[in-house]
C-alpha positions in Angstrom: 32.1 20.0 24.7 32.8 16.3 24.8 34.7 17.5 21.2 36.5 19.8 23.5 37.5 17.4 26.2 38.5 14.8 24.0 40.3 17.4 21.8 42.3 18.8 25.3 43.0 15.3 26.2 44.6 14.2 23.2 46.5 17.5 23.3 47.9 16.6 26.6 48.8 13.0 25.8 50.9 14.0 23.2 55.1 13.9 24.1 56.5 17.4 24.6 58.2 18.7 21.0 61.9 18.1 21.0 63.8 21.2 21.9 60.5 22.7 23.7 58.1 25.8 22.9 59.8 28.7 21.1 57.4 31.0 22.5 59.0 30.3 26.0 62.4 30.8 24.9 61.0 34.6 24.2 59.8 34.6 28.5 63.7 33.7 28.9 65.7 36.1 26.8 63.0 38.4 29.0 64.0 37.2 32.0 67.8 37.3 31.3 67.7 40.9 30.0 65.9 42.4 32.5 68.1 40.4 34.9 71.1 41.8 33.4 69.5 45.2 33.3 68.9 44.8 36.9 72.2 44.0 37.6 73.8 46.9 35.3 71.7 49.5 36.8 72.4 48.4 40.7 76.3 48.3 40.0 75.9 52.3 39.0 74.6 52.9 42.8 77.6 53.9 45.0 78.9 51.5 47.3 77.9 53.2 50.7 78.1 51.8 54.0 77.8 52.6 57.7 77.3 51.5 61.3 73.5 51.0 61.2 73.8 49.2 57.1 77.0 47.5 56.7 75.2 46.1 53.3 74.9 49.0 51.3 72.2 49.8 48.9 73.5 47.7 46.1 73.3 44.1 47.5 69.2 43.8 46.9 69.3 44.7 43.2 72.6 42.9 42.6 71.1 39.8 44.9 67.6 40.1 42.8 69.2 40.4 39.4 71.4 37.9 39.9 67.8 35.6 40.6 66.3 36.8 37.8 69.0 35.4 35.7 69.7 32.1 36.8 65.9 31.9 36.8 66.2 32.5 32.9 68.9 30.1 33.0 66.5 27.0 34.5 63.4 27.6 32.9 65.4 27.5 29.5 67.0 24.5 30.6 63.4 23.4 31.8 62.3 24.2 28.0 64.9 22.4 26.0 64.2 19.5 28.4 60.1 19.8 27.4 58.6 21.3 30.5 56.0 22.8 30.0 53.5 25.1 32.1 50.0 23.0 33.3 46.5 24.4 31.8 44.7 25.7 35.1 42.1 22.9 35.4 39.2 25.4 36.9 39.8 28.3 34.1 36.8 28.9 31.9 37.7 30.5 29.1 36.2 30.1 25.6 39.7 29.8 23.2 37.6 30.5 19.8 35.9 33.5 20.6 37.8 36.9 19.7 39.1 39.8 22.0 37.4 42.3 23.3 38.8 45.4 22.7 36.3 47.8 23.7 37.3 46.3 26.9 41.2 47.0 26.1 40.6 50.1 24.9 38.4 51.5 28.2 41.5 50.4 30.1 44.4 51.6 28.6 42.3 54.6 28.4 41.9 54.7 32.2 45.3 53.5 32.9 46.5 56.8 30.4 44.3 59.3 31.7 45.8 58.4 35.6 48.9 59.1 34.5 48.2 62.1 32.8 46.0 63.3 35.3 48.4 62.4 38.7 50.2 65.2 39.0 47.6 68.2 38.7 44.9 66.2 40.0 46.6 64.6 42.4 46.3 60.4 43.8 43.0 60.5 45.5 41.3 62.2 42.7 43.3 60.6 39.7 43.4 57.1 41.5 39.0 57.1 42.2 38.7 57.7 38.5 41.6 54.9 37.7 39.6 52.3 40.6 36.0 53.5 39.1 37.0 53.4 35.7 38.2 50.2 36.0 35.3 48.4 37.5 33.3 50.3 34.6 35.7 48.7 31.3 35.4 45.2 33.2 31.5 45.6 32.9 29.9 46.9 36.7 27.2 48.8 36.4 27.2 50.0 40.2 27.9 53.6 39.5 27.5 55.4 42.9 28.7 52.3 44.7 31.3 51.9 42.6 32.6 55.5 43.1 32.5 55.2 47.2 34.6 51.9 46.4 36.8 54.0 44.6 36.7 57.5 47.2 38.2 54.6 50.1 40.4 53.1 48.1 42.0 55.8 47.1 42.3 57.8 49.9 43.2 54.4 52.3 46.4 53.9 49.5 47.0 57.6 49.8 47.1 57.3 53.4 48.8 54.3 53.8 51.7 55.2 51.9 52.2 58.4 53.8 51.7 57.2 57.2 52.6 53.9 56.9 55.3 53.7 54.3 56.8 57.4 54.3 55.9 58.2 50.8 53.9 61.2 50.0 51.8 60.5 46.7 51.0 63.7 44.9 48.2 65.4 46.3 47.3 67.7 43.6 44.4 70.0 43.7 43.4 68.7 47.4 47.0 70.2 48.9 46.4 71.5 52.2 43.1 69.7 52.3 44.2 66.2 52.8 
């Protein structure tokens, strides 16, 4: 245990490399590309204004895209100056342990199943499977309790979207019942 602490302390006391961490420039590039894509997409939105909406639908995506590009530039400058993220003090992860591929494959399968079944079965059923499957993949073995929680979450989100936001999620086989 003490050797890990000494290694971390020695690593943290090293001066940052000149030019920054190259991997962080990939994050900067991703943010810049994402911001540019948002701006280009927003420019394709027709500029329509009305008495109740004098700004139109283009303003928010243009502002967000610009902020993403600005964030990418500021982050690149910070990385070039040697800035780096602070490791979380409470993080308890063994970096020498391998990846948990079983959990990853189960989570990917659950999300893929949700994407494929949402139109046929509807959100309530596919969302319930998503919530239950995620809990199972992450190691929770209280099957019945998880099923009740998953059903509650999927019904709650279905009605929160429908009533609260006015967005109709697919009802699937429960059309007419919900």
